[in-house]
N, C-alpha and C positions, 0 to 999 in steps of 0.2 A: 645527727648522730653523735653520742658522747663515746670516745675511745678511751681505752685504758692508757695510762701515762706512758708506758714503754712504746706502744704503737704510735701515740701521738708524737713522741720524740723522734722516732725514726722517720715518720713522714716529714716532719719539720726539717731534719737534717738532710733528706733527699731534695727538698725544694731549695734549701740553701746551697746545695752542693752543684746545682746545675751550671755547667759552663757554655755548652752549645747542644744543638739537638743531636749531634752525632756521637758526642762523648758524654755519657750520663752515668752516674752511680747508680747501683741497683742493689737491692736486697732480695734475699731468698725468702719465699713464702710459700704457701700451699693454696690450692684452689678450694672454694667452697666455705659456707658457714657452718656453725655448730649443728644446724638442722639438716644438713645434707643438701642444700641448694647451692647451685653454681651461678646461674643467671638470675638477675634482679627481677622481681615481678614487674611485667609490663615493660621492661627495659632490657631486652635480650642483648643489647650491645654493651652492658655492664656486667662484670663478673664480680663475685664475692671472693675475697682473699683474706688469709690471716698470717701474721708473722709468727715465726717460731719464738717461743717465750719460756725456754727452760725445759726442765724435766720434772716429771712427777716422781713420787717415792718408788714406784714400780719400774721405773725406767723409761716410761713412755713420755711422749713429747707433749709439752704444753704449748697452747697456741693462744694469742691475744684475740681481742674481739674483732669479728669480720667487718671489713670495709669494702666500698665498691671501687673498682677501677675500670678503665676502658678495656675491652676484650683484646685489643691489640690488632696489629695490622694483619689479619688472618689467623689469629689465634683460634685453635679449636682443641687440637691434641686430642688425647683420649676423653677429655671431659669427664674426669673422675674426680670425686672429692679426694683431696690429699695429694694431687698431682704436684710435683716440685716445679715452681716457676720463678722466673726473676721479675720483680716488679720495679718500675722506674718511671721517669718522666718521659712520655711519648712526644712526638714531633709538635703537637699543639700545646704543649705545657701542662697537660693533664697526666694524672698517674694512669699507667696502663701496664699490661702484661707485655714484657719485652720478648719472652721466649721461655722455654723449658730449661730446667737445670739439667744439662747434659750429664754432668758427673753423677748426679742423683739418679738419673735414669740408668746409667751404666751399672750403678750399685744395686738397682732393682732388677738387673739382668734383662734390660729392655734395649732394643736397637735405637740408637738416638735418632738416626735418619728416618726411620718408620715413625718415630714419635715427634719428628720436627713439625710443629703445628702450622708452618707456613710452606711446607713443600708442595710444589706444584704437581707432584706425582703421588700425593696422598688424596685419595678421592674422598676421604671422609673429613676433609678439612673445610670448614666454612668461614668466610669472613663476615664480620658483623656490620661493617661499614662499606656498603656497596658503592659509594661515591669515589672510592680509591681508584686511580688509573682511569678516571672519567674521559672518555673519547667523544670528541664532537667534530663534525665536518665543518670546514671553514670556507666552503665553496662560495664564490661571489662572482658576479658577471662583470663587476667593475675592474677587475684585475684578472686578465686572462691566464696569468701565471699561477693563480690560486684557486682555480675552479674545483680542484680535486684533492685539496689539502685536508689532512686530519690533524687536529690537535689532541694530545694526551696530556692531562694535567699532572703537576708534580705530585708524587705520593711516596709515602715511606713504605718499605716492605722488608722482609726478612728473607735473604737469598737461600738457594739450596744448601749453601754451606753453613747456614745458621747465623750469617752476619746481618746486623740491622744496616740496611742501605735506603738512601733517599733518591729516587728517581727525579731528576731535575725538571721533567716535563719537556716537551719537545713537539715537532711537527713534521709530517711525513707526506709526500705528494704521491698519489696513487695513479696519476694520469698514464704513466707508462705501462700499467697493467690492464688498461682497457683493451678488450679483445677486438681485432679487426674482424671484418666479414669474412666467411670462408671463400673458397675459390669459385663457388657459384653465386657469390654475392648475398648469401643468407647471413643474417645477423646472429650473434653468439653472445653468451654470457658465462661468467665465471665467479668463483669466490675469491676475494682478496683479504687475507688475514693480515692484521697488524699485531706485532709482538713487541715486548720489551726484552732485549736479548741479554746475554751474559755479560756484555760490556756496558750494560745500562744504557743502551741506545735503542731507538726505534728500528724495526725492520718490517718489511712486508713480504708475503709470500702469496702467489696466486695458484689456484687449481687450474686443471686443464679446461680450456674453453669448450663449451658444447653448444649445439644449436639451441636457438631461443625457445623452441617448443619442447625441449627436454627438460625435465624437472631437476632443479638444484636440490640436493638432499644434504642433511647433516652427515648421514653415514658415509656417503661417497665423496662429495666435493669438499665439505668442511674438513673431514678427516685427511683428505689428501693434502690440504694446505697446511693443516696442523703438523702432519708428519714430516713435511718438508722444511720445517723451521730449523734454525741453527740450535746447538746443543743448549739445554737449559734455558731456552727463550720462553718467556711467559706470554700466553696469548691474551690479547686486550679486546679486539673487536672484530667482527667478520662483516664485510660489505660485499653487496651484489653489484658488479659492474657489467655493463652490456654495450654493444657496439654503438649504438646511437646516444649514449648518455652525454649530456652537455653540462651537467653540474651535479656535483656530489652533495646530497642532502640527507637528513635523517631518515627519510623515506627509503633510502637505499641501504639502511642498516638491516643486516640479515640476522644478526644475533650477538649476544654477549659472549665473549671468549673467557671471561674471568671466572671460570669454574674453580679455579685454584683460590679464588678469593670467596666467592659465594656460590651456593648450590645453584644450578641453572634454574632460572625462574620458570615455573610451570604456567603456561597461559590458562587463564579461566575467563569465563563470560558470566558476570553476575547481573547482567541487565538484558538477557535475550528476551525477545517477544514471541518466538517460536521455539519448538523443540529442535535440537541438533539433527543434522543430516549425516549421511555417510561421507559427504565431501568436507565436513568439518573434521580434517584429518590433520596429519603431520605437516602437509604443505602450508597450513594455516597456523602452524606452531603449537598445536595441541598435543599434549603428552598423555600417556597413559596415567590416569588418576586425575586429570584435568576436570574441573567442575563446570557445569552449565546450569543456570538458573533461569527457567522460563517464567518471568513475572506475570505473564498473561494466563498461561496454562497453570501457574502455580505448582510446578513440578521441579525437581532437582535431579540432574543427571550426572553420572560419572562416565568418563571415557575408559573403556576396558580394552580397546584396540584402535590405535591411531593410524592403521595402515591407509597408504594413499588411495582415496576413493572408495574405501571400504571400512571406515571408521565404524566402531560399535560403541554406542551410547546406551546405557542402561539407567532406567528410573531407580533412584535410591530413596525417595521420599517426597512428601508434600513440602511445599515452600513454608507453610504455617503450621507450626508444632501445636495444634489445638489440643487442648485438654478438656476433661470433664469438670474441671473446677468452675464454679459459678462465677458469672460476670453480671454486673448490673448495679442498681442502687438498692439499699436496704429499705427505703421507705418512699417509693415513687409518688404516692398519693399526697404527700406533704411536701412536695418540691414545687416551688413556683418558678417557672421559666419565663424570662422576658427577653425580647429582641429589641436592640437599639439600632434602627435602620440607618442612623447618621454615622455611628461609630462602627457599625457592622460587627456588633458582638452579642453574645448571649451571656445573660447573668442568672445564676441559680441561687435562690435563697430557700430558707426553710430547713428541714431535716435532710441534709445533703451529706451523704457518705455512699461511696462507690468502691466496688472491688473489680479487679481484672483477673481472672483465672485464680480466684481465691486470694489475691493480694490486694491490700488497701491501695487506693489511688489517693495519695496524700494531698495532692493539689485541689481535690474536688471537696470544698467545704462551703458553708453558707456565706454568701456574698462573693463567691468566685465569679470572675469575668473573663471570658475567653479572649483569645487574640482575634483581631478583626480577620474576616475572610477577604478574599481579593475583591477589588473594586471592579468586578467584571460581571455582567449580566449572566445569569444562569442558576442552576440548582446547586446548593451548597450543603454538604453534609458534615456535621460536627460528631467526632467520635474519639474514643480513646482506646490505647493498647498498651503493650509493654514498652513501646517507644516514646509515649507521651500522649498529649492531646493535640489534635490537629483537624483542619478543615480539609474537605476533599470535594472535587466536582464529580466524583463517581459514587454510586449507591454504596451504603454500608455494607459490610459483610457480617455475618451472623457471629463470627468469632471475635468481632470488635465490640467495644462498648458504645451504645448509642446515647447521644445527648439531645440533639435538636437538628432540624432541617430548616433551610432558608430558601424561599423563592425570591431571587433578586432580579428585578428587571428595571427598565428605564422609568416605568410609570407605576410599578407595584413592587412592594417589598414587605414581606410578611414571614413569620416564623411558625414552625410546627413542633410541639414538645415531644420528645421521644425518650424520656428517662424511664426505662423499663426496670422492673424488679430483678433480683438475683435469679438466675437460671442457668442451666447448662446451654452451650451455644447451639447444640442440636435440637434441645427442647424448644429453644426460642425460634429456631427456623421452623419447625413443625407448627408451633403456635401461631407464628406469623402467616405461613401459607395456607393453613387449614382454617383458622378462625378469622385472623385479620381484624378489622374494626367492626363493631356492631352496636346498636342502640338498645339500651334496656328499658328505658321509660322516657316520658315526655315527648317532645317534638310534635305536639298536636297543632293542627291548623284551624284558624278561625278568622272572622272578620271579612269573609268573601261571600259573594252569592253567585252561584252557577247561572249561566246564560244572561248575566246582566252586562249592559254596556256602560253602566255608570263607573267612572274611573275609580272612585273610593271603594267600590265593592268587587274590584279586581286586584286589590292589594292586600294579600293575606298577612295575618300574624302568625308567628311560629312560638310556641311555649318552650321553655327551657328544656332541652333534651340531656339525659345522661348517656354518654357514649363511652365504650371501653376500646382503646387500641391494644388488643391482646389483654394485658393485666393492668394497663394504665388508664384510670378513669379520669373523664373530663366532664363537668357539668357546665355546658355552654349557656352564656346569657341568653334570654329570650330575644326574638326579633321583632322589632316594632315596624309598622307600616312606613312605607315611603322611605326606606333606607335599605335598599337592596343592592347586593353586589353581584356582578355578572362575571362569567367566564365564557370565552369564544375563541375560535381558532382563525389564524390568517396564514398566508404563505402555504408551505406543504404541511406544517404542523406546529406552528408557533402559538403559545399560549398567551391570551390577552385578558386583562382584568380591568373592571371599572367598579368603583364603590359609590355609595350615597346616591344611588339611583331611585327615581320616583316610582318607576314600574318594575315589575319582574322580567320584562322583555323589552329589547330595543324596538322603537316605534318610529314610523314616519306619520305623524299626526296620529291617526287611529289604526294604522296598518302595521302588524308586526313584520320584522325581519326574521329569517331563518338563516342558519349557517351552512351554506351549500358548498360541497366540494366539486369543483368543476375545472377543467383544464390543467389539473395537477396542483390546484391551489384552493384554499378555502376562501370563500367570499360571502358577502351580506347580500341576500335576495329577498324581496318583498314576497310575503305569502300570496299565493293564488287565491282568487275568489272562490269561496265555497270550499275551503281546504282546511285541514287540521295539522297541528304540530305539537309534539310533547316537549316540555322543558322540564328539567330535573333540578331537585334541591339537594345539595351535597352538604353534610356536616363535617367539619374539620376541626380537630383538637388543636387549635393554634395556641402559641404561646401567649402569656398573660398580659401583654402590653396592648395599649389602646389601639396602635395602628394595625397589629396583626389581628386583633378581634374583629376588624371590619371584614375579615375573610372567613370567619368561622362558618357563616352560611353562604354558600355560592350557588347562584342561579345558572345552571348549564344551559346555554342556548340550544334549541332544537336543531337537529342536523337532518331531518327528514320532513318534507312537506308533501301531503297527499290528500286527495279528495275522498279517500276511504278512511272512515273512522276506525275500522277493524285493522287496517294496517298500522295506524298510529298506537292503537290499544295493545297491539302484539309486541311493541318495542320493549326492551328490557335494558338495564344499565350496561350489560355487555356490548349493545349495540352502539354505545356512544364512544366517539374518539376523544380522548382527553389530552392529546398533545403532549406537551412537556411534563405535565403532572402525571401522566400514565405510570411513570416510575414509583409514584406513591399510591397507586390505586388500592392498596391494602392498608393504608394509614388513614383513610377516611371512609365515610359510608353514605349511600344514597338513602334519603329519608322521605322524599316526596317526588311525585310525578304529576304534573298539571298539563292537561290536554287543552290547547287553545283552538278556538274556530274563528276563522275570518270570513265574514260574509255581510254583504249589504254595507260596505264601507266602514265596518267597525268589527271589533273582536270581543269575544267572550270567553269565559272559562267554561269549557264543555264538561270536564271531569276534573276532580282534585283527589288524588290517591295518596295515602299514607303508606310508606313502604317500611316493612320489617325485615329483619335478618342481617346477614353479613356475607362477605365474600361474593358479592353479586348474586346471592341466593335471596330474592326479594319476593315477599308476598304483599298483595294488595289488600288494603283495608276492606271490611265489609261494606256493602251497599253500592258498589259499582257495577255489580252484575258480571264481572269478569272472573275468569278462573285464575287459580294461583299461577303466578310466573315463577318457575323453577329452573335455574339455569346451572345449578351445581349439585350433582348427584352424590357427593361425598358427605354432605351435612343434611341434617333434618332439623325441623323446629324454626320458629320465627324470631328467636332471640329475646322473647319476653319472659317474665317470671312465670307466667302460666304455661308457656310453650318453649322451654329452654333448648338451646342448640345442642345438638349430639351428633356424634359420628355414626355413620350408617354401619352396622354390623349384624345384618340379618340372616345369621345361620344358626342351625341348631347342632349342639354337640351332645351326641347320644353315644354311650359306651355300653355294650353288652346286651342291646335289645334285639330281640328276634321278632320280626313281623311276619305274620302268616297271611295277612290281608293285602290289599292293594296299596302300594306306597306311591303316592303323587308327590313329586317335588316341583314346586313352581319358582320361577326366577323372580325375586323381589323387584320391584320397580326401581329401587335405588342401587342395584348392584348387577353384575353380569354373571356372577357364579351361582348356579342352582345347587351344585353339589361339589363339596370340598373333601377330597381324600388325602390323608397324609400318614406317614409312618412316624414312629417315635424314635427311630434310628435310621442310619444309612445303609442297611442291609439290602442290597439290590435284588436279592433272590425273593424277598417277601412279596406276597401278592397284595395289591391295593384292591383288586377286583377279581372275582372268579365266578363264572356262570357254568353250570353243569347241566348235562342231560338228566333225565330222571334216575338213572343208575347211581348219580352222585360222584362218579369218578371220571366220565368223559367230558372233557372241556369243550364248551361252546366258546367262551370268551375269557381271556386272562390279562390283567394288567399288572405288570411287576413295578416295585418301587424303583427299579432301574430305568423305568421309562419305556418298556417294551410291551407292545400290544400283540397278543396272539389271538388269531381266529381259527378255532379247531385245534389248538395246542395250549398246554399249560406251561411250556417252556420255551418261549419265542427266543430266537437267535439273533434278531434283528430288530430295529424300531418298529417294524410291521412285518409279521410272519403269517401267512395265510396257508392253512393245511386242510386238505380234503380228500375224500376218496375218489371223487369223479370231477371232471372239469364241467364247466357250464357250456351252453351252445347259444349262439346267436344266428339267426337266419339258417339254421340247419348245420352250421359248422362249429366245430369245437372251439372254445374261446377261452380256456384257461381257467384258473380259479379266482381271478379278480376281475370284476366288471366295474367300469366307471362310466355312468351315463347320467344324464339329467332327467328331470321329472317330466318333461314336456317335449314338444317338437320345435323349440325355439332355435333360434340361430345358434351354431356352434354346439348343438345339443350333443354331439359325439366327441367332444374333447376328451381325450383319453387321459393324459397325465401331464404334469408340468413339473419342472424342477426350479428350485429357488435358491438364491445366494443369500444366506443370512449374515455372512460377513460384511456385506456392503449395505446393510439395512433392509434385508428381506425383499430383494428385488426379484422378479421372475426372470430365470435364466433361459429356460427353453420350454416349448409347448409342443405336444404331439396331439393332433386331433383334426377335426374338420375345420374348414376355412369359409364355408358358406352355409346358407341355411337349407341348401339342398342335401347337406350332410354326406355327399358323396365325394367331396374334395378333401384330401387329406393332406396336411402339411406338418413338417418338423421345422419349428421356428427357433432361432437363437435370438432372444429378445435384446441381448446386450452387444456391447462392442467386442465381439469375439468371433471365432471361426467354428465351422462344422467339419468334422473330419470322419472318414470311413477307413477302418483297419482290417486286414486279414492276416492271419498267421503272426499276429503281433507287430505288423509292419504297416506303417502309414501308406495308403494307396491314393486317397483322393481328399482335397481339402477345398472348401469355399472360405476364403479368408474375410475379415471384416469389412473389406471394401468391395466385396462381391466378385473378386477374381477367382477363377477355378483352376486349381493346380492339380495336374495329373502326374503322379510320380512313376508311371509305367507307360506302356504303349496305349494309345487311344485309337480304337478302331470304331468307325461310324458306319453301320451297314446300311442306313437309310441315307437321306439327303441332308446335307449341311446347307442351311439358308442364312445369309447375312443381310440384314435389313438395309434397304436403300433409302434414298430420299435425303432427309435432313441429317440423318445420323452418320457420324464419322466412324468408319470401321478400319482397324489396323490389325494386320497380321504380320508378325516377324518370322524370319527365316534365318536359318544357320548355314545355308547352302552356299558353296564357293563356286557360284556359276555366274554367268554374264548377267548385266542388268535385265535383259529381255527374258532370259531363261529363268531367272529368279523372281520375275514379276509375280506378285500375288493377287493384287486388286487393282483394277483400272477405273478411272472416273470418266463418265461422259461429259460432265461440265466441271469447271474448276471448283465449284461450291458444293459438289455432291459427294466426293469420296476422296481416297487417297491412292496415289500411285506408288507403291512401295516395292523396293527390290534391292538387289545388290549395288545398284547406282545410287542409292539414297532415296530420300523423300522428295518427290517432285510436286506433290500437292501441299496442303497445310493442315495442321491439326488444331491450332489454337485460333484465336481471333486477332489476326496480324495487323499491324499498322506500320508497313515498311515504307515510311516517307517522313520528310521534315519540311517545315515552313522555312523559306529563305527569301532573300531579296535579290538573289543572283541565280538566273535560270540555269539549271543543270548542275548546280553546286549545292550539295546538301549542307556542307559546313563551310561557310566563307572564311578565307584567311586574310582577306583585304577589306578595307572600309567600304561601306556601301551607303553613300550619302544620298539624300533627297530622292529616294525611291518611291515611285507612284504605284508600283504593282507588286503584289505578294504571290510567290510561286509555291506550289507544293511539288517536291521533287522526290524521286525514289531515293531510299536509304536502306542499306542492308537488305535488299530485295525489292519487290515491286507489288506486294499484295496488300490490299485493304479489306478488312471485314466491316460490312455495314448492316445494320438491323433492319429487316423488312416489316417489322410489326409482330412477327411470330418466331422467326429464326434469323440466324446470321448468314448473309451472302459474302462470299469472298470475291473481290473484283481486282483487276490488273491494272495498274497504273502504268500505262504504256509510255506516256511521256508526261512533261510538266503540265499542270493545270494551274490557273492563277484567278486572282480577283484583284480589282483596281480600287486604290484609295481616291484616285483622281479618274473619273469616267467622262468620256465624250461620246455622244451620239446625238443624232438629229431627232427633233421633236416639233410639234406644232404648238404654238402659243396662241392665246385668244384673249384679245382685248377686254379688260375689265373682269376677267376671270381668273382663278388660280390654278386651273386644270392645264396640264401639258400632256398631249396625247400624240398617238402615232409614232411613239418611240420605238427603237429597234428592240430592246430587251431590258426590262427593269429588274431582272432577277438578282443582279449583284448590287443593287442600290439598297440604301437603308435610310429609314427616317432620321431627319436631323442633318442630313448632308446639305452643304451650302450649294446653291444652283444659281449659275449666271448664264447669260446668253442675251442676244438681242431681243428686246422686248419683255424680258423677264424682270419681275419687280425687283427693286433694289433690296440686298440682303436677305433674298428669299431662301427658305430651307424647306426641305421635303417634309411635309406633315403627314402624308399617307402614301402608300404605294397601292394604287387602285387596282391594277391589273398588270398582265405581262408588257403592256405597251402604254400605261398611263399612270401619272403621278399626280398628286396635288401639293402645292406649295403654300406657304403662309402669306404670299404677297400676290396681288393681282398682277397679270401681265399688262403691259402698256401698249402693246401692239400685236397685230395678227401676223402670222407667218411661219414658215418652216425654217428653223435655225438650229445651229449647233448648241447642244445643251451640255454645259460643263458641270459636273457634280463632284464636290470634294468632301471628304470626312473632315469634320471640324478638328482643329489642332488641339492636342492635349486629350483626345478621345481614346479610350481603351475599347477595342473591339475583339470579339472572339470569332475565330475562323473555324467553320465547320466543313466537313466532307459530306456531300449528299450524292444520291443517285438520281439524277434528273435526265433519264434516258442516257446516261453516261455520267461518268464522275465529274463533279463540279464543286466549287467553293462558294460558300455563302458567309456573309458577315452579319454579326449581332452586336449592337453598341452596348456598352456598359451603362448603368445609371449614374455612376460617378467614377472617380479614378481608382477606387478600391471596393467597388460593389457592382456585382452584375445586375442588370435589369430583369433578365430572365435566368433563373437558377439552372444549374447542371444537375442532372440525376444520373443515375447508374443503372444500366441493364446488364446483367451478368458481370457486374464489376467494371463496365465500360462507361466512360462519361459521354452522355448525349444530351441533347437539348430538351428541357421540359416542354411537353406537349408535341414535340416533332422528334420522336425518339429515333427516326431515321438519319438525323442529323448527328454525326459523331464529331466530337471536338478534336481539332488539329492543333490548336495553339491560340495564343493571344498576341495582338500588336498594339503598341503604343504609337499613336500618330504624333508627328513632331509638336513640341510644345510652343513652336513659334511659326510654324507654317502650315496651312490647311493642306490636306490631300497628299502629304508625303510622310515618309518616315526614314529613319536611317539606323544603321548598325555599324558601330565603330568602337574599338577597344582602346584607341589612342587618342590624345589631343591633336586636332588638325586645326580648325579655325574655331572651333568651340569645344565644349566639354564632351567627353566620351559618352556614348549612349548604347545600351544593349536593348533595343525596343521590340526584338523578336523573342517570344518565348514559346517553345515547343511543348506539347503535351507528351509526346513520345520521342524516343531516341534522343534524349536530352544530353547534352555535352557541356562540358565547362567552357564558358565564354569569358575569356580574360580581358581586363581593362587596366589602364594605368592613368593616373592624374598627375600632372606636372606643372610646375610654374617656373618658367624660364628666366624670371626676374633674377638679377644677380643677388640682391639682398634688400631687406627692408627692416625698419625698426618698429617694435610694437612694445607699448609700455603699460597696457591696461590689464587689470586683473579681471577680465570679462572674456568669455568665449565669443570669438567672431569668426567668420570665414577666413581661412588662410589667405594671408596677403590682402585681406579685406576684399576678396573677390569671390562673389557668389558662384561663379562659374568653375571654382575649384571643386568639382563634384562629378558624379557619375549618375546618370539616370538610367532607369531600366524598367522592365515590365515583367511580371510574374504571372503565369497562367495558373499555376498551382503553387501551393506553399510546402512542397515536398522536400525541399533542400535549403540549407542556410546559405546566405551570401557571406563572402569573405573579403576583407579589406585590410591591408597592412600599410600604415601610413608612417613614414619616417622622415625626418628632416634635421638639419643642423642648426645651431644657435650659438650666441656668444656666452658671456659669463654670468648671466643673471637667471633667475627661475624662470622656466618656460615649460609649457606642457602642451600636448596635442591631444585632439578628440576627434571622434567621427559622429555626426548627427544623422539619424535617419528621418527624412522627410522634414527637416528643419535646418536652421542655421545658428542656433544658440545653446543647444543642450548636448551633454555627453551621453551617447548611446552605447558606446563600446564598452565591454567588460574588462579590457585591459588596456591600460595606458600608462605611460611614464612621464617623468620630468627631468630636466636637465639643469645643471649649474654651468656646464660648459661642455658641449659635445653634441650628441644627437638625442632626439626624443621622438615621440610618436604615439601611435595607438594602434590597437588591433580590434577588429570587430568581426564577430562570426556569430550569426543569428538567423533565425527565421524573421522575416519582416512582414509576412502576410501577401495577399494576391494583389494584383493591379500594379498601378504606377507608383514607383518609389524613387528616392534619390539618396545618395550618400554624400554628405558634404563634409570636407576637411575643415577643422577648426583649430585655432590657437588661443593660448592664454599665457599672459606675461605677469610675472610678480613685480617686475620693475622694467625699465627701459632696456632692451635687449635686441641685438641684431639677429635677424632670422635669415637663413640662407636659401635661395632657389637653387641656382647653379653655381653660386660663389664666384662668378666670372671665370669658371672653368668648366664650360659646357662639354669638353671632351672627356672629362673625368669625373665631374660631380653633377648629379641631377637628383634633387630631393623630390619627394611626391609620395604617391601611394600606388599600389598594385593589388589586384585581387581577382576575383571570378564570381560569376553568376551562373547558375544552371539554366540553360535555355535551349 
């Protein structure tokens, strides 16, 4: 900018005269330039100012040329051109507005305090540099004394006295303001406000603490803290402190207090994917006037009311400001599009000129090359709009300009041209959806012979077709024989392509494959003998490069195989699943249908049909003997020059004709409207239809333009009004003026009336009529999730709610008999009587599983499907608090009651668990061995044995295992016995095995075991009956839990949470009544040295771990590992089921001090372990108990649900 000499001289003198940032020379100037602008364009933090430069002849003031200066630390003032201000060097060495000219303001009869541009009490003052007084939490865990410090940066400002002041910066600790729990132990929270006070120092003020579930608000809590500040203190920041806070972070920032610097920032959401809800309110910092853009629904909303829980958001417009100005290319027929699949770019040459909404797109010229699309398989769309030219993986929108499409896969890469001509976007949309792509000429088939098994006679030629994608013409090159391209589907809907194929269909020798959808996936299946299949030829307007032209003709593999020719003949293009290219269904056209027959170990062409038309409106060529296939009633014509496409519009517009004869109106085949009546204006009183008696005045029927139908009246007062002199009769009884009946005696013939809810999509709301074909049973049915109500005297008397509960709002008197069904149904009647349990008894049960005994004493039966028990290794103790090592027997003991519900195949029976029941991991009973055979019989009871158990005993084969359980007294093992005799048979579950424990009714409650296939997979799946886990194939077996047999000893397990002689293990996992089972892992070694940058077990001991069993994966496991170290880099980790990898989400490292790791995650079902790991950056001393066992012990602690 070139300034006049006087202005330039003054600016130079100011710069030379700077001595320090607090003492500056200044010059009087006025705001604004000669055009009335104050803020510089697109730079609101810069203001225009002009120096005074003498007087004009008429006495008015002259001003120099305008120049830009910083708007100042809070300058705003009246923001009027001509306001007197002082210009000088600001704190950063730049010219800025230092303040208003107080004397000049007085001369103008204005209050200097009110006009002080930096007054914190002036609500209309805004600061242009919002980073002044920037506040940041300094909380750190490494220094306990600095967890709640806040730093405020040094900043200049003008005090309330109008003085230029520099705040030197500072820190303040907010820890003392953290609220304690209230007297009942409930957590609390409050607002802590940070200020710069009149002494130019930081101060903090807190609001009154309130319970944590009470909402903190600006109007209440922030105002309270603000009003409690010292005089003239300037607010900086508001923080939310709460009882259990451990570290102050930016996430605890409640809001900016510098409204004396900048207007409070209104929160907006410019990237929403749904519309706002009533809960998007003041609690989420939304203000009245906040904007919300739903980029999926393409709507813009404004907040009109931000009330807590009742926010009101109103739609104010569409996201895209579409206009009727044309978009597209001026000469699309003379544009050549090519795709470079290596560079992933589109090139346009020829007559290339494009417009977007009437504005020229200057980048698009002949020779233009696009940016590459992503190197990611998928469908890519190239488009342009007012923001530029870009690729997208979502389909074009019609208000965008289209250029090209690319199908980019691992084995196929081709482009489709889409440079359409100039048109309005709505016209383009209609053109696309109604017309789509069609063929005008060519595309004839030759070179084939029907019913021939000669390979060369099954390979057709295709002449060059001319196809139009709406207005875009493409003349495709002819197709030579033995160069075919295929399309077929795999997986759920994945498109696959193959080019340069010899035949039109995939073959196994001479047997074609068809594309079958089975088991949720597309597969290749050989055609059945004496069956038929249709394959389809698709013409695609590809780009003009050689690679893409390979895809101009695609043979779509058949997806139906049938022994009926008629079934295949009836198939049309809409029956074809197109997979990923379905999004482009209107960008290409089906031009041929070939029917293949497989018979006698070879295939032939049974029929070859040429298809015409568009948008899946396909007609077959003459000679096939088939009728026209028409699948779209909105269009007519075949798309040829002699039979052009047309929109169906079959109605007659007759004005003023009077017909005295018979008028017959027939519904055309291509539409559903036989008669269309409409008025020329919106006068609701006009009649669209009037039928009279012979007198010409008495109405029989009337239909008004307001949509009211009258029967017997010319002025209906409702959508339907029926008026007559006499009611009708049915069966000798008066029946009113309206009869609703069906034309025959079919079921529900006497349905009277139904109500519909059009607001939710025309769903039937209620029904009144017959319920059976007897027509004597009448029902009033609510079809939706609502209630039925009966009212008298405008008062609700009776309601049946949506769950079937009957609510009576007055006395209920039953003069007949009240019956309550017995048997398997559980009935419940509550009472409000203050009587003894026996007086208050309402329903008694004959057996525990039949009904409920309810009364003032409570419920003594059961309502749900209970499981009041837990698996344990300690009889009579539901939750053991001591270690249970080397246990051979598993007990089921009562817990929180003693009722168990078991399924009997039809209903659930409730049983009483009077005492513990058990199953043994090590079983001993007598049995007879037989030399030379594997059978052991005459055993006491084999019901608790399982296949795979190790069997020992005198004469039993070495290392024998149970291979089958033959009966209640006999087993077969996998080794022959070496002697005859009755001996003690010892059976043990193999170490490391996971077994499920089930409760069964075997003439009494009993436990049964089922071994898993592996440590993490069941051999027999669990299914659910009424939401309860039972065994597949044996639904009377209810799952109680799972047990992990010791990994070192057969036939035993143990449950211990602490280190004894080995690692802790939680090997019992309950399905019900699960509790936290704690564990700890310790290493009592004083210390050791590790120096390798590789994860290894802690102290190189693989037993620094915990093992456990998971019956279900409903809950996460938790492990907190911490240990001390020397002065080098050291880190800790936790490995799930291994010893070399970090599976924890949180882990630290240390240079000197403590480190560790935290793991909290789901690990899956079955056997698992957590191993503690260590990692060293250099040689470092690691501590176990640091030779201070009474005060130091490193290790891990955590819990497992079981």
